[in-house]
C-alpha positions in Angstrom: -19.5 13.0 13.9 -16.5 15.5 13.1 -14.4 12.7 14.9 -15.7 10.1 12.3 -14.1 12.4 10.0 -10.9 12.8 11.8 -10.3 8.9 12.2 -11.3 8.2 8.3 -8.2 11.0 7.6 -5.9 9.0 9.8 -6.4 6.1 8.5 -6.3 7.3 5.3 -2.3 8.7 6.2 -1.9 5.4 7.9 -2.6 4.0 4.5 0.0 6.5 2.5 2.3 5.9 5.1 2.4 2.3 4.5 2.2 2.6 0.7 5.6 4.8 0.7 7.5 2.6 3.0 6.4 0.0 0.5 7.2 1.7 -2.8 10.5 2.5 -1.0 11.5 -1.3 -0.5 10.5 -2.3 -3.6 12.9 0.5 -4.8 15.5 -1.6 -3.4 14.5 -5.0 -3.8 15.1 -3.4 -7.8 18.0 -1.9 -7.7 19.3 -5.3 -5.4 18.0 -7.5 -9.4 19.9 -4.9 -11.0 23.1 -5.2 -9.2 22.6 -8.9 -9.6 22.1 -8.5 -13.3 25.4 -6.4 -13.5 27.4 -9.3 -11.8 26.6 -12.3 -13.7 26.9 -9.8 -17.2 30.3 -8.7 -15.8 31.0 -12.8 -15.0 30.3 -13.4 -18.8 32.7 -10.6 -19.8 35.0 -12.4 -17.8 34.6 -15.8 -18.8 35.0 -14.6 -22.4 38.1 -12.8 -21.4 39.0 -15.8 -20.2 38.5 -18.0 -22.5 41.2 -16.4 -25.0 44.2 -15.8 -21.7 45.7 -19.4 -19.9 46.5 -17.6 -17.1 42.6 -15.6 -16.6 41.5 -19.0 -16.9 43.0 -21.0 -13.9 41.5 -18.2 -11.9 38.4 -18.4 -13.1 37.1 -21.4 -10.6 37.7 -19.2 -7.5 36.1 -16.1 -9.3 33.3 -18.1 -10.5 32.6 -19.3 -6.9 32.8 -15.1 -5.4 30.6 -14.3 -7.9 28.0 -17.4 -7.0 28.5 -15.9 -3.0 27.8 -12.6 -4.2 24.7 -13.6 -6.2 23.7 -15.8 -3.0 24.2 -12.5 -0.9 21.8 -10.6 -2.7 19.3 -12.9 -3.0 19.4 -13.7 0.1 18.4 -9.3 1.1 16.3 -9.2 -1.5 14.9 -12.4 0.6 14.8 -10.2 3.3 13.0 -7.7 1.4 10.5 -9.3 0.0 9.4 -10.3 3.7 9.3 -7.4 4.7 7.5 -6.4 2.5 4.7 -9.5 2.5 4.1 -7.6 6.6 3.4 -4.1 4.9 1.3 -5.4 2.3 -0.6 -7.2 5.1 -0.4 -4.0 6.7 -2.1 -1.6 4.8 -5.0 -4.5 4.3 -6.0 -3.8 7.3 -5.3 -0.2 7.2 -7.6 -0.4 4.0 -10.9 -2.2 6.1 -10.0 -0.1 9.2 -10.4 3.0 6.7 -13.9 1.5 4.9 -15.2 1.0 8.0 -15.0 4.9 9.0 -16.1 5.7 4.9 -19.4 3.4 6.4 -20.4 4.9 9.1 -20.1 8.4 7.8 -22.2 7.4 5.2 -24.8 5.9 7.9 -24.6 8.9 9.5 -25.2 10.7 6.4 -28.1 8.9 5.3 -29.6 8.8 9.3 -29.0 12.9 9.3 -30.4 12.8 5.7 -33.7 10.5 6.7 -33.8 12.9 10.3 -33.9 15.9 8.2 -36.5 14.6 6.3 -38.5 13.2 9.1 -38.0 17.2 10.9 -39.8 19.2 7.4 -42.5 16.1 6.8 -43.3 17.0 10.8 -43.3 20.5 10.2 -45.8 20.6 6.8 -48.0 18.3 8.9 -48.9 20.5 11.4 -49.0 23.8 9.0 -51.8 21.5 7.3 -53.2 20.8 10.1 -52.8 24.2 11.6 -54.7 25.7 8.3 -57.5 22.6 8.3 -58.4 23.8 11.5 -58.1 27.7 10.9 -60.4 26.9 7.6 -63.0 25.2 10.0 -63.8 28.5 11.9 
């Protein structure tokens, strides 16, 4: 029975590790999205600045192309992290199923032990009652 408790602890630790890993990756995704928002905000500022300056306006198409490339790169990184996150979530589901199995086995073992203990106690009470009835009849 102790081995089931140990296996349960191992399964719980595995779930915890996967949860931490998922949280770290989610944080990276949020950082990339923040970076993307900053790039877009900076682009809007540059467009506004270029509107008043003909020299900047001539460089604007090349700048916007560079911004598009940066945004595409960030989106690829987010997409890559999202696919890793999907894999971790699948592993997390598997770990949860495993943990649940151990919990069920422990619960069944506890019920079985309680039933066996109750049966032994009842057998002892029955024996005492038979002994009393036998000695009262003499």
